[in-house]
N, C-alpha and C positions, 0 to 999 in steps of 0.2 A: 591132159597136163602132164609135163615131164616131171620126173622125180625131183630134179633140181628146183623147178618151180614150186612143187609141192613143199619142199623143205623150206624154201624162203617164205611161203605163205604161213607155214607152221611156226616159223621163228618169229615172224612179225605179230602173229596172233597170240603168241604165248606171253606177251608182256603188254601192260596198259598203254594206250596211245595218248600222248598229251597233245591237245589241239594246238595248232600254231597261234601265236599272238596276232590279233587283228591290227593291221596297220592303219595309221590315221587317215590316209587318203582314201581308204575303202568306204569311210563314212561319207565322203564327197560323192562317191559313185552310186551309192544306194541309200536313198532317203530314209527308209524305214530301219536301217541296220542299227542306228544309235539306240532306239528304244529297245530292240531285241537284245542288244548287247548289255544294256543297263539292267535288264530283267534277270540276267544270269546270277546264280548264287555268288560266284566269285569271279567277276568279269576281269579279263586280262587284255588290255591294260585297265587298271582300276580307274574309277571316275576322276579322281583328282589328277591322276597321271594323264588322262585324256585332256583335261583343261589345259595342262601345261603344253602338251603337244600341239593342240589347236592354236593356242595364242602364240607359241613360238613360230609356227609356220606362218601365221597371219602377220607377224611383225618382222619377218625376215626382210632386210633391205634388198633392192634389186640393183643390178649393174647395167648401165646403158651401153650403146655401141662404142662409146669412147672409154669404156672400162672405168667409168666413174660410179661410185656408190650413190644410189638414190634411195630416198625413204620408201617404205613399203607402199606399193600402189593401192589405190582404193578401187579394187576390181571386184567382180562377183565372187571370185574364189575366196579372197580374203574376208569378204562380208559374210560368206557362208561359214567360214571357219570360226569367226568370232561368234556367230549365232550358235554354232554347235557347242562352243565353250559355255555360253550362257545357258543353253538347254541342259548341259550336264550339271551345272550349278543349280538350276531349277529342280532337277531330279533329286539333288542333295538337300532340297528344301531351303537353300541359301543359309545352311547352318554353318556359322563362322567357326564353331568348335571343330567341325569336321574339316573345313577348308584350311584352318590354321593348325589342326592336329593338336588340340589342347584337351587333355584328359579324355581322349576318345580311344577305346581299345580297338585293336585289330586295324588301325590306320597306320600304314608304314610310310606314307608320303604326304607332305603338306605343301601348300602353295607358299612361295616366298612373298615377301612384301611387294617387289615390283610386279609379279604376276597378278596378285590379288588387287593391286592398284589398277592394273590394266583391265582386269575382269569387271571390277565395280564401275570403272569409268565408262566401259561399254554398256553396262546396265543403265547408267544415268543417260547415256546417249539414246539408247533404244527406248527409254521411258520418257522421252521428250523433255528432258531437263535442258533448258537453253544453255549452250556452252558459254563460259565466261561469266555466268551470272552467280553471284554469291548466294549460297544456300540460306544464309541468315536473313537475306532480304526477301525471301519467298514465303508467302503465306501458306502454310501447310494445309490449312482448313479449306482453302479454295482450289487446291490442286487436285487433279485426278488421283484416285487412291493408289494406283501403282506407281505414279510419279512421286508422291509423298513417301511411299514405302522405300523406293530406291534411294532417296535422299536420306531417310533415316538409316538405312542399312550402311550406306557409305560412311556417314558420320559416326555411327557406332563403331564401325571398323577402325576409323581413324583414331578414336580415343583409345580403343583396345590396343592398337599398335603403338601408340605413344607410351601407354602405361607399361606395355610388355618390354619396350626398348629400354626402360629405366632399370630393369632387372639385370643382375649379372648373368652373363651367358656362360653355361658350362662348356668348356672347350672339349670337343670330341678328341679321342686319341687319333693323332695324325697317322695316316698310312704312308706308303712310299711316295715321295714328292714327285709330282708331275707338273712340268712348267705350264702346259696348256690348261690343266685343271686349275692351277693356282691363279693363272691370269684371268680365267673365267670367274673364279671366286672373287678376286680383287675387283673386277668390273661390277659384279653383282653387289659387292659390299659398298662401292662408291655410289651406285644407283640407289641402293637402299638408304644410304645416308642422305642423299639429295631429297628423296621422297619424305623421309622423316623430318627433314628441315622444314619442308613446305607444310607437312601435317601439323608440326609444332607451332608454326606461325599462324595457322588457321585454327588452333585448338580452341581458343575462346569462342570463335564462331560456331565450331561444332558443338560445344557445350550448350550455347544458346539454342541451337536447332533442336538438340535432344530435350532440353527443358521445355521448349515450346510443344514438343510432341506429347509430353506428359499432360498437357492441357487439352488435347483433342478429345472429343466426345463422339467420334465416329469410327466405324470399323475400316481397316485398310485392306488392301489386296496386294499380294506379291506375285510376280510373273511365274507361270508354270510353263511346261514344255509346249502345251497347247496354245497359250496366249502368245508365246514367242513366235510360234509358227504363224499365227494370225497376223502378227505385226509384220512378218516378213513377206506376206502376200501383197498383191496390188491393192490399192484403196477400194476398188470395186468388188473385191472378192472376199471381204471380211464378214459378209453376211450380217451386217448390222451390229456386230459385237465390238464395242469400242472400249477405249481405255478408261473412260469415265464410268463404265457400267460395272457390273459385278463380276467381270472376268478375272480369272486368277484364283489364287488360294486365299481364303478369307483369314484375316488376322483380327481377332476380337480386341477390343480396346484394353481389356484387362491384361491380355497376353502381351500386347505391345507395351503397356506401361510396366509390366513385370520385367521385360528384358529389352525394351526399345528395339523391337524388331525380330526377336527370336519367335519361333513357332511353338505350339503346344507340344508337338512331338519332340522338340528339343529344348524346351524350357526346363532344363534340369538344373538342379542346385549342386554344386560341388561343395559338399559339407566340409571337407578339410580346408578348402580355400576360404570358405565363409568363416570357419573357426579362426583361421589365421587373421582375417580382416577384423574380426571381433577383438581378437587379442591385441592387434596393433592399435585399434581405437581405444582399447582399455588402457594401453600404455600412455597414449596422448591425453585422453580424458578419462581418468579413473571412474569406475562406476560407484555410485553412492550406496549401492546394495552391499551390506556387509555379510549377507547370508551366502553369497557366492564365494566358493573357495578360490583364492587367487592362484593363478599358475606361476610356476618358477619365473617365467619371463616377466610377468607383472611385478612380482615381488622384487626382482633385481632392478627393474626401472624405478619402482617407487623408492628403493633405497638410494639409487643414484640421484634422483631428484632431491631427496631430503638430505643428502650428504651423509647417510648412514652406511658408510663403507664397511664397517666391521660385519654388518649383517650380510653384505654381499659375499664376503669371505666364507661365512657360515653356509650360505646357500650353495656356494661352489663346492665346499667340502662334502656336503650332503649329496650333491649331484654326482660326485665321484663314485657313489654307490649305485645311483639310479640311472645315470647316463641320459637324463631327460633333456638337458640343454645341449644343442649342437656345439661342436668344437668352434665353428666359425663365430657363433654368437659370443662365446666366452672370450675368444681372441679379440673381438670388437670392443667388448667391455674393457679389457686390458689396454687396448689402444687409447680409448677414451680417457682412461685414468692417467696413462702416460702423458697425453696431451695436456691435461690439467696440471700435472706435476711439472711439465716443462714450462708452463706459464707462470711458475713462481710459487705454487702451492707445495712447499717442501714437506708438509705433513703427509702428503700422499705417497712419498717415497716408500714408506714401510708397507702401505697398502698395496702398492704396485708389486713389491716382492711377494707379498702373501698371495695375491691373485695369480701372479706368474707361477709360483710354487704349486698352487692348486691345479692350474692348467698343465704344468709339467707332469705332475703325478697322474693326471687323467691321460696324458699322452703315453706315459709308460704303461699304464694298465691296458691301453688299446694297441700296444705294440709299435708306437711311433717313436722316432728319435727325439732327443732332447733339443729344444729350440735354442737359438743363439741368445735370445733375451734372458733366459735363465742363467746361462754361463756368465753373461755381463753382470747381472744383478748379484751373482754369487762369487764375484771376483774377490771381494773382501768379506769372508764369512765371519760371523760372530756367534756367541752362544744363543742369542735370541733367534737368529735365523735358523740355526740347526735344530733348536728346540721345536720351532714351528714346523720345519720341514718333517721332522719325525712324527709330530702330531698329525699332520696331514696324511702321511703314509699309513699310520696306524688306523686312522678313522676311514680310509678310503678302500680298505680291503677286508673282506670277511674271510678270515683264514679257514673257517670251517667249510664254507661253500666254494672258495676260490679254486680254480683249476691249477694244475701244476705249471702250465705255461705262464699264467698270471703271476703266480708266486715267483717263478724264475725271473720274469721281467723285473719285478720289484727288488728281488735280491741283487740282480745285476746292477740296477740303478744305485742301490745303496753302496755296493762295492766301488762303483765308479766315483761316487761322491767322495768316499774315503780316499781313493787314489789321487784325487784332485786337491786334497787338503794338505797344507804344509805343517799345521800345528797338531802335534800328537794328542794334545788335550781334546781337540775336536773329534779326532779319529776315535778316541776311547769313548766319547759321548755316544757315537753311533754304534760302535761295536758292542757296547754294554747295554744297548737298548733292547727291550723285550722283543720287539719285532725282528730286529737284526738276529738275535739269538735263535728265534723260532725259524726264520727263513734259511739260515746258513748252518751247516754242520760244524761241529767243534773244529775239525781239521781245517776247514775253509777259513774260519775266523782266526785261528791261531797263525795260519799261513799269511793272512793279510796283515795282522798286527806285526809279525816279525818283518815283513817287507817294509813296513813304515818305520819301524825302529832302526833298521839298518841303513836308511837313507842318510846321505851326508847332511850334517847340520847346516852346510852352506846353502842348502836348498831354500832355507828360510829367508835368504838375502835377495832372492829374485823371484819374479813372477813366473810361475810354471807355464811353459809354452803349451799350445794346443797339442793334445795327445796325437802322436803320429799313428798312421794306420797300422803300424807293426805292433802297437801296444793295445789294440782294440781286441775285445774278447772274440771268441771263435765264431760267434753267430754271424752268418753271412749278412743278415738284415741290418745288424748293427754296424758291420763293416761298411756296407754301402752308405748308410746314414752318415757315419763319421767322415767318410771320404767326400760325400757331397757337401758336408759342412766345410771341410777344408777347401773344396773347390770354390765355394762361395767367397771365402775369405782371401784366397791367394791372388796375388797380382804378379807372380813370378811365372813367365811363360813356360819355362822348363818344367816347373812344378805342376803347372796346370796340365801339361802334356803327360806327365807321369801319372797323375791322378786319373786322368781319362783312360789311359792304357789299363790301369788297374781296374777301373770300374767296368770297362768293356770286356775285361777278362772274366768278370763275375757274372755279367748278364748281357745278353745281346738284344734284350727286349726293350730296354729303356732308351729314351732320347734325353740325354743329359743336358742339352741346351735349354730344356724347360724347367731345370731344377729351381731356378730363381726367377720370380716374376720381375725382378729388377733388371734383368738382362734384356736390354732392348737394342735392336738395330733398326735403322730407318726402313720403312716398308719397301722403298725402291730397291734395297739390297736383299731383303729377306727371301724373295723369290729365287734369286740366283744362288744364295747360300743353301737354302733348303732343297735346292735341286742337286746338290752334291750326292752322289750315290753312296759313297762309303760313309757309314755311320760315324766312325771315329773322326774322320776328317771333317765331316759336317759339324759335329759337336765342337771340335777344336777351333775351326774357323769362326763360328758363330760366337763362342765364348770369348775368344781373344779380341774380336772386334768390339763386342759389347762392353767388355771390361776396359778396353782402350778408350772408347767413347766416354765411358763413365769417368775415368781418370782425367780425361781432357776437360770434362765439365767441371770437375772439382779442382781444376788447375794443378793436378799431379802430373805435370807434363813429362817427367823422367819416365815414370812407369808407363804412361801412355805410349811414349816412343818405343820402349822395349816391346810392349804387346803388339803395337802395329808392325814393328820390324819383324817380329816372329811370324805374324800372320802374312806379311808380304812374302817372306821367304817360303812359306808353306804353299800359298796359292800360285806362286810363279811357276811351280812345277806342273800345273794341270790346267790353269784357267787364266788366259790373257785378260778376260773381262774382269775378273776379281782382282787381278794384278793392278789394272788401271784404277779400280775402285780404291785399293789401298794406297796407291800413289797419290790420289786425289785427297784422301783423308790425312795422309802424312803431310801434304802441302798445307792443308788447313791447320793441322797441329803446329807446323813450323811457324805459320802466321801468328797463331795465338801465343806461341812461346816467345817470339820476338816482341809482340806487343805488350806482353806481361813482364818482359825482362828489360833488355837494353833499350827497347823502343820507348819506354816511359821516360827515359832521360834524354830522348831526342836523338839517339844514335841511329843513323840510317840503316836499313836492312841490307845484308850483303847482296851483291849484284845477282848472284845465282838464284836467290829467292825471288827477286823481282822478275827474272827471266822465267822461273817456273810458274809464276802467277800469270805472266803473258801467255805462256804455253797452254795453261789451263783454259784461259779465256778463248784462245784461238783453236782449241781442240775440236776436231770434227770426226770423231770416231763413232760409227753407228752402233746402236744397241748397247751403249755403255750407260748403265744407270747413274744418273747424276742427282746430287742433292742441290736444291736451289740455294741453300744457305752458303754453300762453297762459293758459288758465283757472287752472292752478295758480299761475302768477306773479301773476295779477291778485288772487286770494284772498290769497296771501301778502303782496302789496303793501298790501292793505287792513288785514290784521292788523299788519303792521310799522308802519303810520302810524296805528294805533289808531282806525280807522274802525269801532269796535265798534257805534256807534249804527245805522249802515247794515246791518251784517251781522245784527244781532239783531232790528231792528224794521222796516227799510225794504226788505230784500231780497224780491223777488217770490216768491210761493209756488211757482210752477212751477220756479224755480231750485233750490229745496230738493229737489224730486223728481227733477230731471234731471241735476244736477251734484254729484257726491259731494264735491268740494272745497269748494263753496259751503256745503254742509251741515256739513262738518267745520269750516270757518271759523266758521259760526254758532255751533256748540257751543263752540268755543274762545273766541270773543268773549263769549258769554253767561256762560260759566264765570268769565271775568275780571271781568265786571260783578257777578257774584253774590258775589264773595269777601267784601266787607265785611258782607254780609247774614247772617241767622241760618242755621244749618246746615239747618233744615227746608226752606228755600226753594231749595236747591241741586239742583233737578231735572235741569238740563242737565249738571251734573257727573256725575250718575249715568248719563245718556244717553251722554256722552262716554266714561265708564268702560266701559259695555257694548259700545260700538263697538270700542274698542281691545282689550278682552278677546276679542272675537270675531275680530279680525284676527290676534291672537296665538294663536288656538286651532288645534290641529293639524288638526282636521276642516275648518276654513274656509279653508285655504291654497289650495285648488284650485276654489273655487266662484265662478262668474261668471254674469252674465246671458247670455241667448241671443244678444244683440246684441254680446257681447264687452266691454261697458262695465262699469266698477265701479259699485257703488251703495251708498248709505248708508241710514239709517233713514228711513222715511216718516213714521212716528209712533211714539211711545214704546212702544205696546202691540204693534206689528207685529213680525214676524220681522226681525231686523237683517240687512241685506245687508252686504257687506265689500269692502275692497280688499286688495291684497297688502301684506304688511309692508314689502317693499322700496319700494313706491309711497308708503306712509305716511312712511317714513324720508326718501325723496327730497323729499317735500313739506315736511317738517319742516326740512330743511336749506336751505330758501329763506327761513326765518323768522329775523328778527334782534331782534324786540321782546322785551326781557328778561322781561316778566311772562308773555308767552305761552310762551316757552321754559321758564320756571320751572314753569308749570302742567303742560306736557307731561312735563318731567323728574319732577315730583312724582308724576304718574299712573303712570309706568313704574316709579319706585322703589317705590311702594305695591304694584304688581303683582308686582314682584320679591320684596317682603317677605312676600306672602301665602302662598308655597309652604310646605309642611309641614316640609321638611327644612332650613329656613333656620336658620343658626347665629347670624350677625351681621346685624342689620338695617342698612339704609342710611337715613340721615336726610335730610329734604328739607323745604323750606317748603311749607305748605298741604297737608301730607299727610293731615290730618284730614278733608278734604272728600270723600274717596273711600270707597266701601264697604269694610267690614273683611273681607269674606270672598267666596268665589266658590262657587256651588253645585257645579260640576263641576270640581275641581281637575285631574283627569287630562286634561281636554281642552286645557289650556293648555300651550303649548310654552315652558317656563320657560328652557330653554337659549337660545332665540331672544330671550326677554325680556331675559335677562342681557347678551347681545351688544348688543342695542338700547340698553340703559342706558349701556353703555360708549361706544358710538358717539355717543349723544346728548350725553353730558357732554363728550366730546372736542370735538364740534362747537360746543357752547355756549361752552366756554372759548376756542375760536378766535375767537368773536365778541366775548366779553368776558372777557379773562383774569383780571380782578381782581374778579369776582363771588364774594364770600365763600361764598355759599350753594352755588354750583356747585363751588367748590374743596373744600368739606366733603363733597359727594357723591363727588367723585373720590377724596378721602382715604379715605372709608368703603369704596369699592370696593377700593382697594388693601389696606385692613385686612381686608376679608372674604376676600381672596384670598391672605392671609399674606405680603404684600409690605410689611413693617413700615417699612423705611427710606423707601420712596416714600410711604407713608401719612403719616409724620411730616413729610415735605417739604410735602405739601399742607395738612396741618393747620396748620403753621407759616405757610405762604403765606396761608391764609385769615385767620389773625390779623393778619398783617402788613399786608395790603391795607386793612383797616378800622381801623388804629390808627396810621397814618403810621409804618410799620416799628417798631411797639411804643413810639413816643414818647408815645402816648396809651393809655389803658386799652382792652383788647380788650372790646368789648360782651359782656355776659353771655349774650345770645341766640346768640353765635357760639361762644364757649368755654363750652358747657354742661358740666354734670357728665359727661354721656355722652361728649363729645368729650375732656375731660380724662382720663377713665378709659381711653379707647382709646389716648391718647397714653402714658399710664402703662404700659399693657400692651405697646405697641410698644417702649418703652425697656427694659422688663423682659426681653422676648424678645431684644433686641439686647444684653443684659447691661450696660446702662448704668444701674446701680442707684442712683447718687447722683442722676441726673436723675429717677429714679422718686420718690425721697424729696422732692425739691424740688417736683415736680408735685403731689404729695399735698397740698401747702399750697394749691393753686389750687381745690380742691374747697370747696363751700359749708361742709361739715363736714370738717375735716382728718382724713384716714385715717391715723391714727397706726400702726395695725397693719401696714398695708402698707409705710409708711415705714420702720418699725423693722426689719421683716423684710428689706427690700431693703438697708438699711445693714449688716446682718449678713453679707451675701454678700461673699466675699473674691475673687471672680473677675470683679470689675467691670471693664469695658472703658473706663470714662471716668476722668479724672484726679480722684479722689475729693475730695481736700482742696481743690483749686482751685475747687470749686463752693461751699465753705462761705459765701463772701461773699454768695451768692444765697439763703441760708436766713434767713427773718425769724421763724420760729416758735421761741421760746426752748426749748420742750419738746424739739423735735427736736435742737436744738443741745446741750442738756443731756444727752440720750441719747448723742450723738456723743462728748461728753466722757467719759462713763462707759464707753463702748464702747472707746475708745482707751486708757483707763487700764487696763481689764481686759486688753487685748492687749499692754500695754507699749509702745504707740506714743506716745512722749513728744512728738515734734515735731508730730504731727497733733493730739494733745490740746491743745497750746498754741495752734494755729491755731483750734481749736473754741472755746477759752476766749476768745481775742481777739475772735472773732465775737460771742460772748455779751456781751462787755464794751462793745459799741458803745452810746453813750448813746441813740441814737434807738430802740433795742429795749427800753429800760427800760419795765417794765410799768406804772410810775406815770405815763408820758407820756399826754397827751390822745389820745383815739382818732384824731384827725385826724393827729397826728404818726405814730402807729403805722401808719395806712393809707398815709401818704406813703412811709414807710420800706418797707413791703411793695410798694407800686406801683413804686418805684425798683428794687428787687431783681427784681421780675417783668420789668421792661423789660430789665435787663441780661442776665438769664438767657435770655429769649426771643430777644434779639438774638444771644447766643452760640450758642444752639441753631440759629438760622437760618443763621449762618455755617457750622455744622457740617453741616447737612442740605440746604442750597440748592446 
């Protein structure tokens, strides 16, 4: 051996050698390698990591010769990989605590919901659970033991996962943003949400399965590595050991009942969690045992239930010494009290301040900054508030045991309170208090008082602004907290930039876009923004966009425009993608600004805004993140401003295929254009009808494309794609153009009337343009249609309260649901709005015979029989039979003879005269005779005179009815 080789050998042997990590494919090559690997003290990869690797490889899609992505093939390799994953889980005794990494020490990796879902579904498959069969329909007692155990394990995991998803997730501190990782995380998040949705839908079935398991009186078995190997063999090589025998690991009935599937080795009790559950149950159903000492949690909840809020304050003050209640719990109590106070309980205002003061002192003691709520509640200080604050401070600190830093925090807090006060009397209350004297030296107290005395008296005439960061004490932590507070409140782009520069100068470790959980940007944008490498730029872009979106939501359009403009100027320098994002958001902002401003008075938008909307709809830039709501708003904008020519003739063909809202807009615009034409030409009306019918079909409510996008028809002969009914309703509620809304209402009314069990049709304009039948009535969710009609007419009337057609629809809805007084209200309102409150004749197409007959029925059912007789005159052919029958009723709720002046038909008046004579009602008979004797009702009068007399009586009667029912 040469000297050089000897040196190399000595060098390598002088340090420990780390064995290389075993690769996943090696387990495919050597059958016995897995068991050897798992027997190691610290195997690398770890068992859980192996499961992930095996299932990832088994579920990888393939690519065919045409370069098309295909599902994972069902070949021998993939089947072995899935079997290996199951064998690792069997090695872990199917312990969900280990697989989910819950309260298990030394476990650094856990299986995600999608991976565990795949693993347990493979277990169900290999355990001979028939695919597609509901577990709740299977009799566990008759199933093979391993099959029953697989079902119990899956359903137990399902319930655990649902419960765990309801808990708030603590966000991990984000590392440097990487787009590939973020995309993968987003895909896993979406997949997890889809699985959770299915699990929640099946939750009731899972609970029934687990409840049925508690009634089993036999032992079960769970698969081991050996039984899984046996199942993988050919049927003739199993040596007689079958699934129904005692193969596998035995699970005693008691163990199964204890944890519904956990094993004795892992049937552990998490004492802390159990104590938490007991405490939560005690809050909901307090224990009758008085011997047990109540926890602070229970005491607080008992006080809240009984309304004993002063005791809550006492508990919080005591807790400022013990720190037994978490800050989050204390804040939740304050939020609950705030909500009750906002609901009108003014007595809670004082309690809210006291609880907030207790929480603020707790924050000061633990070195946190003062919250915004305390500053808001302390804007108008008074003697009682200051007395209480000093009491809380005094009782929350043990001066003999308190550390210097804690005393310093309390002293700084009291000094800042003094600096924020305008009234010197309140300053002296604090500066002369025993706690203040103890915490501050004489020189510090004198200096503070002198500063307050020298302040200008004018300061009392205005509200003191938020302290600028130049006035903040020297402590860096206080500086950062105060600056973050200003960052939250500011909507000035320049000021936001200055604050962020100041903050980044103090620390480079913080990500200041996370300061407020109210700052939200759409998920389609967050990946691009968080991919910005420069921390300051990333924070600035995120916060400007989030604040701009918030301002737009609350209709503060001027500040939103400033924030968006600043953000656009910033991103233009380095990101064409974000530049387009900001241009799109500014377009949406300009649409909202116009609609909320001059658009409300009917002023058309400027031509450049319409051009920008068209440009957005026709945009075909790849990789630009797009918000669907912008497309919705753009299409609604074009419909609202009657850009029907563009939507029907000029819109590019690719848009009709790719954007469902553009297609829907085209159908609506074309239907509006075809209205004057012959019925045979209304092909688009039929297309629109078919789209809406499919949206409202029971079978179509859960159909979507593979890419998650909604889709509409590509051509009339093709199978219609759909969007959800809620999405359609959301889009409709962005429309304001009367004709478009009338068409949509007409369609839904017709769809409502098509049902077989309909008793009372609803009327609407243009109802004849729709098909008169549906091939498959059972497929339509008519309950959803009825709800939609009500929501649509309510929305339409909020846009135009005086549209008589929509008022008639609302009246018909109330009539169909037996709400007769409300129906009369809207029938009368429909007539009033189109006749100058009945000073003119109500158009006959408004008060049709059908409307009048429904008004008659309403009055009849309300026992207003004289009104019935009068309304019978409004029909084209007077209904004497109904009029005479109603006048014979003696239980009328209206003042019968006071309405005789509204009757112009002499035949009815003569019948009244006869009726009263027959009943011996002399006074009422005289009133009827007097009404007949009016010269304008003389039959020999010209027709014009008779018509004028009738019209005058109609007017007075309808005005009297309106006063009665409005």
